C-alpha angles and dihedrals in degrees: 000000000000116000112213114239119242112256118254121258115295092254089059096053117096119205123201116196106202129189130178096264126233143216086232113089090206091062094046091048090055089063088059089055092045091050093049091048091050092049092051093047099041101041093224108147097204110058125148133180122228139177121218091218144337096044145045140289098051126203088259092053092047091048091052090049091052090053092047088054092053105266116165092181128027121209115195117205116194106216089214129124101221138024115259143134094306092054097040100041119000102050095044089049093050090046092050090050091050091047093056089081090054107042093168094055113074125202138209130198118218127216115266120260091271126135106004128142092238090060089067089054091051091048091050090051092050091051090049091049091051092050091052089058 
């Protein structure tokens, strides 16, 4: 039986927030704001944005930046609502490819945002905002 290793200290964990990527700069810029908000809220020191395709930075670039900043573990969070092919196959494959340059730094991929109680609160707020005009 393999015993999972304890994660490194919080300041040695890199987090990559990855979206699909877009040809629209406005959409890609929003990921920068989401990443900054996450970093403020979470307290992780090493947080990098990445786009799966169509825009820079890529997952590989973000992975390299995490390592340069001292990450000993990289956690990749798909900023996606629901599980699908990108979450199951594409993002893990891109992460594995990026990790090949850094064989001593493992990675993990989180679940997408999905079914979480806070999502219902966000949806209710969006409906309320729409009703207010």
